[in-house]
Structures are given as C-alpha cells and as structure tokens.
N, C-alpha and C positions, 0 to 999 in steps of 0.2 A: 495598621495606617492602608483604608482603602483601596477596594482596585480601583476609584474613580481617581482619592488620590494620588496612587499610583504608576496613571493612569498618565492622568496632568506633566505629574513629576517631573515622568520619562520622560516625553514633549519638551520639556520646560530645558530639562539639560542637552541632549539632543542637537537643539536650533542652536542654544549655546554653543555647543562644541561643532556642529559643520557652519560652511557660511551661506549666506542670509539665503543666497540663491541654490538653499539646498533645501528637495520639495520632501515634508519629515510627517508620517502623516498614522493613524494605528485603526481602522476599520475589518470590520468580521467580514472570516469568508470559509467562504460552502466551504463543509469537511466532508469522504466516507458517511456514510450513518447518519445523514442528516443532522451533522453537529456541524457548528459553528464556529470559530475561533479567531480570536482577535489576533491582529495578525497588523503588527509593524513594519511600511515602507522604509528604505530612507534614498530615496531616489536625488546625485549630486549632480550638478553642471555637469553636460559633453552625457549627460550614459544614456539610452534610455532602456534598463533595465536594471532591476537591483530583485538581491534574496528578500524572502520573505521569514522576519522574522515572531515566535507566535509566545507570543511572553505569557500567555496565565503560568505558563513549571512557571516562567525567568517571577514572579508574584507570591508562587511556592514557598521556591529557594526565602523570598525574604518573610515569609508565614510562619517558616522557618527555621531564624536569626541571625542569613547571613542579611551584612549592612546590607541599605542601598546602591552606594556606591561601588560592593564590591559585582552584587546586582548591574543594574549601567556601566562595570568594568567588565562583564565574562556579555549582554549582551555588544557592544561594541567588539570585543575582538569575535565573536564569534559572524556579524556581519561584515569587521577586516579581513575574515577566513576566505568569506563564500562571495566578496564582492567581484564585479566587473572587471576584467583589467582595459575591456572594448568594447561597442557598443554591433548588437544582435543585427543583421542584417534582418530586420521581420518580413520585408519584399519575399521571401524567397518558402514562407511561409502561403504566398497564392501561386506558387506554380509548383504544382502536384507531380512532380515531375521532380518533380523535389522529397515530400514529404511522404511520397510513398515508400519509402527505402523507410521510412522512421515510420513506418505506423503500426505502436506495438497495441497490444491487449493488458483487458483488469480483470476480477471477479470480485465482483459485489454484492452484495444482496438487493437481492429482487425488491422483496417488501420495505426493507428500510429504505431504502431507497430514492421511495415515487417519485420525486418533486425533483430530483437530479432529471431520472431519468427521464425525462419529464424532454428537457433542456439538450439530452444529448442521443447522438447514436448509439445502437443497442440489441443484447439475443437478447434475449433470454435461455436462460441454460440453466435447468432442474429447479433449482428453486434461488438463483444463483441470478444475475446475471455478467453479457458480456462485456463493460464502453474500454471506448480505445483510447490511443490519444500517437502525442505523433513527441520523439525521445527523440530529443536534443542532444543530450548526458545520461553518459549509464556508470561513471567511475561509480564506486564505494563510495555509500556517503552523500556523492554531492546530486543524484542523480536530479535533471532537467528536463522536466516533459511538461507541455501540451494537451489539456484533454479537447478531445476533439465536441465541437457542436455540431448541431445541428444545421449553425450560420452559416456555415464549414463545407459542409455537402455541400446544402449551394453553388458558392463562391465555384469548387473545384468539379462541379455539376458529379457526381458521383449521389452510393448506395451504399447499405448499410453494408451489402453481402460482399461489392467492395472493400468496404473496407476491415471484410471480417479475413476475407481473404489471400487478399496484404499480412493483416498478425497475425495469420495464422503463418506462412512465407517467415517472416521480420523476428518476429518475436524470439524462435527459441532460438533460433542464430545469436538475435542486438543481448539475449538474457537467457545465457544461457541455463539447462540447468544441472541443479546435486542434489543427489540421492545421501545424505549420510551416518551412515548407524550408529543407535543411541540406543545399545538394552539399556543400558546399567542401570537410563531411568525409564526402568519397568520394573526396579527391585517392588518398590507397594502394590502391583496391578496378579505382579506373578505372586503375589502371597498370600493376600486375596481370594488368589484360583488354586490358586495350591502345586498350582502345573510346570514346569521350568521353570524359567526367563523367557518373555519371548523376545523376538529382533524388532524394535522401532527403527525404524528410518523416519530423516529431517523435509523430507521435498518440500525445495523452494529453487529461485536464481541464483545467479556468480553475485547477483546485484546482492538480497537478499533485499531483493524492492520488493512492495506486489508480489508474491513468489508465490503463493495458493493460484498462479491464477496457470504451469508448469502444468497440470493435470489436465491443463488442455495440448495440449504438446501431441503432435499425432503419434500412434505407435509407441509412449512412450508406456499410460497405464498396462498392457500391453503387454509389456516388453517385461514389466515391470512382474511380470509374472508371472510369466513368465520361468524369467531365473529366481525367480522364489517355492513356481509351483506353489503355487495354494492361491485362491479369494484373498481381500484379504482388508481392512476398515479404511478409511479417510476420514480420521481429525482436523476437523478446520480448525487449530491456533492460533489463526490471524486473516488480514490479507495479506500480510508478507511470508507463510509456513501453513504448509498440512504436513503431521504423522503419519504416518505410512506403516501399521502393523497385519501383520499373517496374520487370517481367518483359522481356531482354535477352537474343538471345542469344551464349553462350556463359556465363550462368550458372548455374551448378549447384546444387542442397540442399546438397551434402559441403561444399565453402568455408565455405558462410551457422554451417554445423551446427556447426566445428571456429572459427571466431571466433566463435562465440559458445557457445559450453563455456569458450574461452579469459579470456572476459570473464569468466562466473562463476562460474567458476575463481582467477583474477587479479586483476578490482577489486568484482563487485558482495562485498558484506554475505548472508552465507549467508539470508535475510528474505528478498530485497528481488526473489527469481533468479523469475521466473514457469516459468521451461520453459529445455530444454537443445537446442532442436532448433526453425529456419526452420519457417511455414506461405503455406503458394497460394495467393491468391486469385483462381479463376478466372471471372472477367470474363462468357465468356456462362451456365455455369451457375447462378455468382452464389452459387460454395459457398466455405468456405473450406474449405485440410480437411488436413492435414500427412504 
C-alpha cells in the first residue's frame, strides 16, 4: 500500500467512524530542524481543540507487517486517550497578564531552523537559538504548548527580552531539572581511553521534553561544576537531554564530535537533533563554549 493510498483509506475509515459534522484532515505541519510531518486532526462538533497525531510512524508499522485495521485501532486509541474533555477558552491568550506566567524557553539549532526563526522571537545562544512557548500543560507524556510567534508579541506589545526574562524565571519552576548518574553506560569509552570509568550524567527536565534547555538555567552549570570540582563536556544527545562528562586527561573533542555525528545519523530522528558537536564548560571562567 502506498503512503497516498494509506492516507486516503485512513480518511475514509475515520469519516465512517465519526458523525458527519466531524472535521477530519491530514495536513503538513512544520517541526524542528526544518522537518515537515503529516498531522491528522479530528475535530468533533462542539470542540475547539484537538490533538495532532503524526501518521508517518503508523505507515511504517503498516510497512513492517501490521494490518491496516490494527494501525487504525491504534490511531483511534491515541485520539481517545488525548482528546479534550472540554473546550479551551482561547481568549486567555490575548491576556498577557495570564500568559506571562506560562512562558518557557526551548533550545533549537540556529542554522537548521532559519525559516522558523523568521517567524518567532528568538535569542542566539552559541550556535543554537532560544525560542519561546506558552506552556498549557506540563504533565509527563502530555505536554501541551503554543509556540510564540512574532504576531503574538505585537498583540501583547512586548519584546523578546521581556519574553526571555519571564522564561528565565518560569522554565526552571515549571520544568524542573533533573541530573541522573549513568556511569555504567560509559564502559565503551573507558575501554577506549584505557582509564577507569568516568561518571556520566543525563541532564534534562522532569518531563524529559525539550530538556536540553536546562543548560540555560541560572547557576545550574556552575553548581554542577562545583560539585564535580571539574570542568565538563556537554554532549547534545537530543533536544530533550544532554549528557555531562567530567573532563579528564586524554579526552579529545574530536572523539566526542565523531560519536555525536554518528548517533545523530544512525539513531536520532532528524527533528530531535540539537547539534552535531560537543560543548565545554570551564569551571574557572564559568563559561560554556564550543
């Protein structure tokens, strides 16, 4: 079954499943790193919001041998799990006094998101960009947010620095950091370097969603360096997390860069790539560089 046939059959089955006044569409949606994905939306009568279900992964399941009706059942299950139980009063978004308490930031790659950055307020950070969202829900696995566009700033009559100062305060509170030790994952590196195993940490947020932005949290990197009593490398494993490795003799950036590029190519989906090289935090200068 071709992808186009899959889309047509999916729309036909959904149309027969829901009442006639249900709006069912599949349309391309821009994602991180200049990626577009086909999003399915099912908007039932009486509702003004609905989850977006990205269908490419379900077509892959079909290609792997799952029957169409099992795929269809899975899509329906996802919809019913995440469908709203009531309407959202969208007028709140015009009230900046409410929105300001929900503004958070995220990190994306600067060059890979040039088209997106033309439309949204952002601040360059190293070779990355800080962008902003209004966080509606921060429940694990059920994050809901609205990407802040340039048009929103005009409505609110605010500038990028105002958004940044609010996000700087809100994000660590709404999406608290966590740093977990995973030194057992470094066995390959220790055998390569010939030294004793080094501690490896995973730095992200409690939601594990756009958790790489934790490196922006005020004093967090300096606090970690004081506890470790060392400089450290930051490996951008994805937009959702970074790996932290205390610096030690014999470690070379090129080794890390090669590893990151290999993982990005072989294991990460393109929209989750943050960067293709390592970063270094200097404890004495309290500075992150690349």
